[in-house]
N, CA, C and O atoms as a Tinker XYZ file with bonds, in Angstrom:
   360  protein
     1  N     79.145000  126.287000   72.244000    73     2
     2  CA    78.895000  127.212000   73.881000    64     1     3
     3  C     77.491000  126.588000   73.984000    63     2     4     5
     4  O     76.852000  125.911000   73.179000    81     3
     5  N     77.165000  127.094000   75.416000    73     3     6
     6  CA    75.978000  126.149000   76.246000    64     5     7
     7  C     75.158000  126.731000   75.909000    63     6     8     9
     8  O     75.506000  127.801000   75.410000    81     7
     9  N     73.836000  126.497000   75.936000    73     7    10
    10  CA    72.536000  127.129000   75.758000    64     9    11
    11  C     71.630000  126.847000   77.039000    63    10    12    13
    12  O     70.538000  127.399000   77.176000    81    11
    13  N     71.939000  126.318000   77.588000    73    11    14
    14  CA    71.115000  126.041000   78.769000    64    13    15
    15  C     71.355000  126.462000   80.312000    63    14    16    17
    16  O     71.811000  125.594000   81.055000    81    15
    17  N     71.064000  127.791000   80.854000    73    15    18
    18  CA    71.283000  128.275000   82.304000    64    17    19
    19  C     71.437000  126.817000   83.061000    63    18    20    21
    20  O     72.532000  126.531000   83.546000    81    19
    21  N     70.523000  126.059000   83.140000    73    19    22
    22  CA    70.513000  125.409000   84.619000    64    21    23
    23  C     71.682000  124.105000   84.460000    63    22    24    25
    24  O     71.858000  123.309000   85.382000    81    23
    25  N     72.402000  124.029000   83.216000    73    23    26
    26  CA    73.581000  123.057000   82.986000    64    25    27
    27  C     75.084000  123.657000   83.141000    63    26    28    29
    28  O     76.061000  122.967000   83.432000    81    27
    29  N     75.104000  124.882000   82.931000    73    27    30
    30  CA    76.512000  125.308000   82.825000    64    29    31
    31  C     76.801000  125.950000   84.365000    63    30    32    33
    32  O     76.209000  126.839000   84.978000    81    31
    33  N     77.833000  125.210000   84.684000    73    31    34
    34  CA    78.435000  125.293000   86.013000    64    33    35
    35  C     79.450000  126.375000   85.181000    63    34    36    37
    36  O     79.432000  127.439000   85.799000    81    35
    37  N     80.006000  126.428000   84.426000    73    35    38
    38  CA    81.329000  127.382000   83.608000    64    37    39
    39  C     81.681000  127.558000   82.507000    63    38    40    41
    40  O     81.046000  126.834000   81.740000    81    39
    41  N     82.565000  128.320000   81.903000    73    39    42
    42  CA    82.701000  128.005000   80.379000    64    41    43
    43  C     84.328000  128.248000   80.397000    63    42    44    45
    44  O     84.949000  128.699000   81.360000    81    43
    45  N     84.839000  127.890000   79.243000    73    43    46
    46  CA    86.595000  128.125000   79.325000    64    45    47
    47  C     86.115000  128.691000   77.736000    63    46    48    49
    48  O     85.273000  128.174000   77.003000    81    47
    49  N     86.817000  129.731000   77.518000    73    47    50
    50  CA    87.090000  130.653000   76.074000    64    49    51
    51  C     88.435000  130.973000   75.920000    63    50    52    53
    52  O     89.116000  131.532000   76.779000    81    51
    53  N     88.752000  130.675000   75.001000    73    51    54
    54  CA    90.004000  131.223000   74.101000    64    53    55
    55  C     90.387000  132.508000   74.208000    63    54    56    57
    56  O     89.459000  133.309000   74.096000    81    55
    57  N     91.593000  133.019000   74.412000    73    55    58
    58  CA    91.606000  134.518000   74.179000    64    57    59
    59  C     93.090000  134.670000   74.043000    63    58    60    61
    60  O     93.878000  134.155000   74.836000    81    59
    61  N     93.459000  135.423000   72.971000    73    59    62
    62  CA    94.441000  135.923000   72.263000    64    61    63
    63  C     95.652000  136.292000   73.112000    63    62    64    65
    64  O     95.416000  136.921000   74.143000    81    63
    65  N     96.730000  136.033000   72.864000    73    63    66
    66  CA    98.080000  136.626000   73.415000    64    65    67
    67  C     98.350000  138.215000   73.760000    63    66    68    69
    68  O     98.629000  138.727000   74.844000    81    67
    69  N     98.201000  138.711000   72.695000    73    67    70
    70  CA    98.147000  140.152000   72.462000    64    69    71
    71  C     97.055000  140.850000   73.864000    63    70    72    73
    72  O     97.334000  141.525000   74.855000    81    71
    73  N     95.598000  140.218000   73.264000    73    71    74
    74  CA    94.718000  140.983000   73.812000    64    73    75
    75  C     94.527000  140.526000   75.618000    63    74    76    77
    76  O     93.758000  140.988000   76.461000    81    75
    77  N     95.361000  139.667000   75.700000    73    75    78
    78  CA    95.813000  139.109000   77.530000    64    77    79
    79  C     97.023000  140.222000   78.000000    63    78    80    81
    80  O     96.974000  140.879000   79.040000    81    79
    81  N     97.740000  140.258000   77.340000    73    79    82
    82  CA    98.802000  141.290000   77.450000    64    81    83
    83  C     98.557000  142.762000   77.613000    63    82    84    85
    84  O     98.816000  143.416000   78.624000    81    83
    85  N     97.922000  143.291000   76.281000    73    83    86
    86  CA    97.322000  144.344000   76.729000    64    85    87
    87  C     96.247000  144.838000   77.572000    63    86    88    89
    88  O     95.987000  146.038000   77.657000    81    87
    89  N     95.319000  143.495000   78.492000    73    87    90
    90  CA    94.360000  143.853000   79.576000    64    89    91
    91  C     95.511000  143.469000   80.976000    63    90    92    93
    92  O     95.207000  144.111000   81.982000    81    91
    93  N     96.565000  142.675000   81.130000    73    91    94
    94  CA    97.284000  142.254000   82.187000    64    93    95
    95  C     98.360000  143.502000   82.425000    63    94    96    97
    96  O     98.980000  143.647000   83.479000    81    95
    97  N     98.491000  144.496000   81.118000    73    95    98
    98  CA    99.714000  145.704000   81.575000    64    97    99
    99  C     98.853000  146.958000   82.166000    63    98   100   101
   100  O     99.334000  147.863000   82.848000    81    99
   101  N     97.320000  146.823000   81.728000    73    99   102
   102  CA    96.608000  148.038000   82.629000    64   101   103
   103  C     95.642000  147.618000   83.707000    63   102   104   105
   104  O     94.866000  148.372000   84.295000    81   103
   105  N     95.808000  146.101000   83.927000    73   103   106
   106  CA    94.842000  145.578000   85.048000    64   105   107
   107  C     93.834000  146.407000   85.354000    63   106   108   109
   108  O     93.891000  147.222000   86.275000    81   107
   109  N     92.492000  146.183000   84.320000    73   107   110
   110  CA    91.389000  146.696000   84.758000    64   109   111
   111  C     90.372000  146.064000   85.542000    63   110   112   113
   112  O     90.582000  144.877000   85.791000    81   111
   113  N     89.190000  146.636000   86.046000    73   111   114
   114  CA    88.802000  146.515000   87.078000    64   113   115
   115  C     87.368000  145.550000   86.258000    63   114   116   117
   116  O     86.858000  144.593000   86.842000    81   115
   117  N     86.926000  145.985000   84.961000    73   115   118
   118  CA    86.092000  145.207000   84.245000    64   117   119
   119  C     86.460000  145.247000   82.625000    63   118   120   121
   120  O     86.902000  146.126000   81.885000    81   119
   121  N     86.020000  143.716000   82.420000    73   119   122
   122  CA    86.846000  143.605000   80.832000    64   121   123
   123  C     85.598000  143.295000   79.937000    63   122   124   125
   124  O     84.692000  142.716000   80.537000    81   123
   125  N     85.422000  143.517000   78.869000    73   123   126
   126  CA    84.633000  143.344000   77.804000    64   125   127
   127  C     84.971000  142.038000   76.722000    63   126   128   129
   128  O     85.666000  142.480000   75.807000    81   127
   129  N     84.740000  140.823000   76.579000    73   127   130
   130  CA    85.068000  139.898000   75.389000    64   129   131
   131  C     83.756000  139.879000   74.402000    63   130   132   133
   132  O     82.645000  140.390000   74.550000    81   131
   133  N     84.194000  139.259000   73.564000    73   131   134
   134  CA    83.048000  139.274000   72.125000    64   133   135
   135  C     83.289000  137.870000   71.937000    63   134   136   137
   136  O     84.063000  137.180000   72.599000    81   135
   137  N     82.523000  137.483000   70.927000    73   135   138
   138  CA    82.007000  136.012000   70.494000    64   137   139
   139  C     81.730000  136.500000   69.229000    63   138   140   141
   140  O     80.927000  137.367000   68.884000    81   139
   141  N     82.817000  135.553000   68.321000    73   139   142
   142  CA    82.831000  136.261000   66.514000    64   141   143
   143  C     81.776000  135.254000   65.788000    63   142   144   145
   144  O     81.952000  134.629000   64.743000    81   143
   145  N     80.492000  135.273000   66.738000    73   143   146
   146  CA    79.090000  134.907000   66.014000    64   145   147
   147  C     77.735000  135.681000   66.981000    63   146   148   149
   148  O     77.806000  136.172000   68.108000    81   147
   149  N     76.533000  135.565000   66.057000    73   147   150
   150  CA    75.558000  136.058000   66.598000    64   149   151
   151  C     74.472000  135.211000   67.378000    63   150   152   153
   152  O     73.324000  135.532000   67.685000    81   151
   153  N     75.062000  134.213000   67.576000    73   151   154
   154  CA    74.592000  132.987000   68.618000    64   153   155
   155  C     74.019000  133.507000   69.639000    63   154   156   157
   156  O     74.691000  134.329000   70.262000    81   155
   157  N     72.791000  133.239000   70.068000    73   155   158
   158  CA    72.270000  133.995000   71.272000    64   157   159
   159  C     72.842000  133.135000   72.908000    63   158   160   161
   160  O     72.720000  131.965000   73.270000    81   159
   161  N     73.295000  134.000000   73.393000    73   159   162
   162  CA    74.196000  133.328000   74.345000    64   161   163
   163  C     72.977000  133.605000   75.715000    63   162   164   165
   164  O     72.479000  134.638000   76.164000    81   163
   165  N     72.805000  132.005000   76.107000    73   163   166
   166  CA    71.690000  131.915000   77.054000    64   165   167
   167  C     72.817000  131.067000   78.491000    63   166   168   169
   168  O     72.909000  129.928000   78.948000    81   167
   169  N     73.510000  132.449000   78.770000    73   167   170
   170  CA    73.799000  131.762000   80.171000    64   169   171
   171  C     74.016000  132.769000   81.502000    63   170   172   173
   172  O     74.511000  133.892000   81.412000    81   171
   173  N     73.707000  132.361000   82.335000    73   171   174
   174  CA    73.355000  133.064000   83.437000    64   173   175
   175  C     74.373000  133.839000   84.006000    63   174   176   177
   176  O     75.552000  133.492000   84.083000    81   175
   177  N     73.858000  134.980000   84.434000    73   175   178
   178  CA    74.742000  136.048000   85.627000    64   177   179
   179  C     75.419000  135.421000   86.271000    63   178   180   181
   180  O     75.117000  134.274000   86.602000    81   179
   181  N     76.556000  136.030000   86.634000    73   179   182
   182  CA    77.534000  135.413000   87.580000    64   181   183
   183  C     78.391000  134.297000   86.855000    63   182   184   185
   184  O     79.607000  134.219000   87.026000    81   183
   185  N     77.573000  133.306000   85.911000    73   183   186
   186  CA    78.514000  132.447000   85.706000    64   185   187
   187  C     80.292000  132.495000   85.306000    63   186   188   189
   188  O     80.784000  133.282000   84.496000    81   187
   189  N     81.112000  131.375000   86.154000    73   187   190
   190  CA    82.463000  131.855000   85.476000    64   189   191
   191  C     83.127000  131.533000   84.225000    63   190   192   193
   192  O     83.415000  130.406000   83.821000    81   191
   193  N     83.285000  132.369000   83.802000    73   191   194
   194  CA    84.140000  132.079000   82.760000    64   193   195
   195  C     85.491000  132.140000   82.671000    63   194   196   197
   196  O     85.871000  133.303000   82.804000    81   195
   197  N     86.653000  131.123000   82.446000    73   195   198
   198  CA    87.860000  130.755000   82.462000    64   197   199
   199  C     88.460000  130.849000   81.026000    63   198   200   201
   200  O     88.329000  130.084000   80.071000    81   199
   201  N     89.361000  132.357000   81.193000    73   199   202
   202  CA    90.209000  132.085000   79.539000    64   201   203
   203  C     91.600000  131.729000   79.729000    63   202   204   205
   204  O     92.321000  132.021000   80.683000    81   203
   205  N     91.864000  131.095000   78.747000    73   203   206
   206  CA    92.952000  129.944000   78.425000    64   205   207
   207  C     93.741000  130.740000   76.959000    63   206   208   209
   208  O     93.126000  131.221000   76.007000    81   207
   209  N     95.041000  130.700000   77.114000    73   207   210
   210  CA    95.673000  131.416000   75.758000    64   209   211
   211  C     95.627000  130.390000   74.890000    63   210   212   213
   212  O     96.010000  129.255000   75.173000    81   211
   213  N     94.899000  130.922000   73.184000    73   211   214
   214  CA    94.613000  130.414000   72.198000    64   213   215
   215  C     95.733000  129.453000   72.113000    63   214   216   217
   216  O     96.862000  129.907000   72.295000    81   215
   217  N     95.554000  127.851000   71.796000    73   215   218
   218  CA    96.490000  127.251000   71.159000    64   217   219
   219  C     97.209000  126.911000   72.213000    63   218   220   221
   220  O     98.342000  126.554000   71.889000    81   219
   221  N     96.921000  126.869000   73.757000    73   219   222
   222  CA    97.538000  126.333000   74.924000    64   221   223
   223  C     96.434000  125.583000   75.583000    63   222   224   225
   224  O     95.283000  125.375000   75.197000    81   223
   225  N     97.236000  125.121000   76.987000    73   223   226
   226  CA    96.222000  124.991000   78.355000    64   225   227
   227  C     95.824000  125.700000   79.348000    63   226   228   229
   228  O     95.037000  125.619000   80.291000    81   227
   229  N     96.994000  126.828000   78.644000    73   227   230
   230  CA    96.920000  127.129000   80.062000    64   229   231
   231  C     95.819000  128.504000   80.382000    63   230   232   233
   232  O     95.609000  129.485000   79.668000    81   231
   233  N     95.271000  128.174000   81.639000    73   231   234
   234  CA    94.267000  129.334000   82.026000    64   233   235
   235  C     95.115000  130.676000   82.709000    63   234   236   237
   236  O     95.976000  130.732000   83.587000    81   235
   237  N     94.682000  131.350000   82.169000    73   235   238
   238  CA    95.240000  132.971000   82.520000    64   237   239
   239  C     94.402000  133.864000   82.755000    63   238   240   241
   240  O     94.703000  135.012000   82.428000    81   239
   241  N     93.107000  133.608000   83.388000    73   239   242
   242  CA    92.359000  134.465000   83.729000    64   241   243
   243  C     90.871000  134.070000   84.035000    63   242   244   245
   244  O     90.527000  133.036000   83.463000    81   243
   245  N     89.694000  134.810000   84.995000    73   243   246
   246  CA    88.592000  134.148000   85.130000    64   245   247
   247  C     87.818000  135.377000   85.355000    63   246   248   249
   248  O     88.277000  136.259000   86.081000    81   247
   249  N     86.556000  135.505000   84.723000    73   247   250
   250  CA    85.546000  136.595000   84.748000    64   249   251
   251  C     84.415000  136.265000   85.535000    63   250   252   253
   252  O     84.386000  135.091000   85.904000    81   251
   253  N     83.332000  137.100000   85.945000    73   251   254
   254  CA    81.870000  136.448000   85.988000    64   253   255
   255  C     81.133000  137.020000   84.911000    63   254   256   257
   256  O     81.285000  138.228000   84.726000    81   255
   257  N     80.297000  136.332000   84.102000    73   255   258
   258  CA    79.258000  136.816000   83.343000    64   257   259
   259  C     78.432000  137.819000   83.931000    63   258   260   261
   260  O     78.071000  137.744000   85.106000    81   259
   261  N     78.006000  139.076000   82.907000    73   259   262
   262  CA    77.386000  139.764000   83.111000    64   261   263
   263  C     76.212000  139.972000   82.433000    63   262   264   265
   264  O     75.078000  140.163000   82.872000    81   263
   265  N     76.698000  139.900000   81.105000    73   263   266
   266  CA    75.497000  140.448000   80.353000    64   265   267
   267  C     76.268000  140.241000   78.887000    63   266   268   269
   268  O     77.437000  140.454000   78.562000    81   267
   269  N     74.887000  139.633000   77.987000    73   267   270
   270  CA    75.548000  139.675000   76.742000    64   269   271
   271  C     74.757000  140.855000   75.517000    63   270   272   273
   272  O     73.585000  141.108000   75.795000    81   271
   273  N     75.208000  141.416000   74.491000    73   271   274
   274  CA    74.539000  141.742000   73.801000    64   273   275
   275  C     75.089000  141.723000   72.229000    63   274   276   277
   276  O     76.313000  141.826000   72.148000    81   275
   277  N     74.392000  141.609000   71.003000    73   275   278
   278  CA    75.018000  141.542000   69.471000    64   277   279
   279  C     75.277000  142.722000   68.801000    63   278   280   281
   280  O     74.351000  143.503000   68.579000    81   279
   281  N     76.351000  142.950000   68.465000    73   279   282
   282  CA    76.793000  144.425000   67.843000    64   281   283
   283  C     78.196000  143.472000   66.637000    63   282   284   285
   284  O     78.906000  142.467000   66.674000    81   283
   285  N     77.852000  144.788000   65.590000    73   283   286
   286  CA    78.765000  144.468000   64.964000    64   285   287
   287  C     80.445000  144.204000   65.338000    63   286   288   289
   288  O     80.794000  144.591000   66.453000    81   287
   289  N     81.403000  143.620000   64.529000    73   287   290
   290  CA    82.619000  143.105000   64.920000    64   289   291
   291  C     83.142000  144.297000   65.440000    63   290   292   293
   292  O     83.531000  144.395000   66.604000    81   291
   293  N     83.170000  145.450000   64.399000    73   291   294
   294  CA    84.019000  146.498000   64.929000    64   293   295
   295  C     83.753000  147.341000   65.959000    63   294   296   297
   296  O     84.678000  147.892000   66.557000    81   295
   297  N     82.522000  147.530000   66.273000    73   295   298
   298  CA    82.195000  148.127000   67.240000    64   297   299
   299  C     82.572000  147.463000   68.572000    63   298   300   301
   300  O     83.340000  148.033000   69.347000    81   299
   301  N     81.959000  146.086000   68.884000    73   299   302
   302  CA    82.619000  145.100000   69.741000    64   301   303
   303  C     84.009000  145.035000   70.138000    63   302   304   305
   304  O     84.315000  144.731000   71.291000    81   303
   305  N     84.883000  145.308000   69.234000    73   303   306
   306  CA    86.530000  145.590000   69.358000    64   305   307
   307  C     86.681000  146.503000   70.010000    63   306   308   309
   308  O     87.278000  146.327000   71.072000    81   307
   309  N     86.313000  147.566000   69.737000    73   307   310
   310  CA    86.335000  149.302000   69.740000    64   309   311
   311  C     85.555000  149.501000   71.524000    63   310   312   313
   312  O     85.805000  150.321000   72.407000    81   311
   313  N     84.860000  148.689000   71.485000    73   311   314
   314  CA    84.153000  148.904000   73.007000    64   313   315
   315  C     84.767000  148.211000   74.007000    63   314   316   317
   316  O     84.849000  148.649000   75.155000    81   315
   317  N     85.302000  146.927000   73.577000    73   315   318
   318  CA    86.101000  146.215000   74.636000    64   317   319
   319  C     87.452000  147.172000   74.471000    63   318   320   321
   320  O     87.892000  147.279000   75.616000    81   319
   321  N     88.059000  147.700000   73.824000    73   319   322
   322  CA    89.248000  148.402000   74.196000    64   321   323
   323  C     89.040000  149.825000   75.158000    63   322   324   325
   324  O     89.833000  150.225000   76.010000    81   323
   325  N     87.809000  150.427000   74.784000    73   323   326
   326  CA    87.439000  151.406000   75.559000    64   325   327
   327  C     87.289000  151.013000   77.003000    63   326   328   329
   328  O     87.841000  151.724000   77.843000    81   327
   329  N     86.584000  149.927000   77.396000    73   327   330
   330  CA    86.197000  149.731000   78.432000    64   329   331
   331  C     87.350000  149.399000   79.114000    63   330   332   333
   332  O     87.301000  149.601000   80.328000    81   331
   333  N     88.383000  148.942000   78.663000    73   331   334
   334  CA    89.525000  148.152000   79.499000    64   333   335
   335  C     90.423000  149.565000   79.668000    63   334   336   337
   336  O     90.947000  149.848000   80.745000    81   335
   337  N     90.527000  150.335000   78.592000    73   335   338
   338  CA    90.974000  151.982000   78.985000    64   337   339
   339  C     90.898000  152.561000   79.610000    63   338   340   341
   340  O     91.812000  153.254000   80.058000    81   339
   341  N     89.116000  152.561000   80.138000    73   339   342
   342  CA    88.629000  153.561000   81.137000    64   341   343
   343  C     88.813000  152.988000   82.110000    63   342   344   345
   344  O     89.348000  153.690000   82.968000    81   343
   345  N     88.544000  151.655000   82.496000    73   343   346
   346  CA    88.692000  151.127000   83.862000    64   345   347
   347  C     89.931000  151.053000   84.415000    63   346   348   349
   348  O     90.049000  151.125000   85.638000    81   347
   349  N     90.709000  150.943000   83.827000    73   347   350
   350  CA    92.273000  150.925000   84.189000    64   349   351
   351  C     92.829000  152.498000   84.886000    63   350   352   353
   352  O     93.638000  152.608000   85.808000    81   351
   353  N     92.209000  153.511000   84.225000    73   351   354
   354  CA    92.798000  154.724000   84.604000    64   353   355
   355  C     92.358000  155.103000   86.121000    63   354   356   357
   356  O     91.209000  154.767000   86.411000    81   355
   357  N     92.888000  155.560000   86.825000    73   355   358
   358  CA    92.877000  155.850000   87.942000    64   357   359
   359  C     91.542000  156.719000   88.488000    63   358   360
   360  O     91.468000  157.060000   89.669000    81   359
């Protein structure tokens, strides 16, 4: 993971097929992704994150970095699912 705001132009992150399919079916306006570590993330707001399916070279989406916070894994997963569900509601 990059740590220098000045040198980071974009990030390529792996995502699981199941999570991608979950989001694609709901077409949310906002998404929340988590990293499996508590390593501080020093990335500028607006930095593009390209998502590729784990185990492939296929880029399946892009998002723009907004914020970072540290939380327990269970809370991160529950928060991600809630945001995806709420933002896909009419």
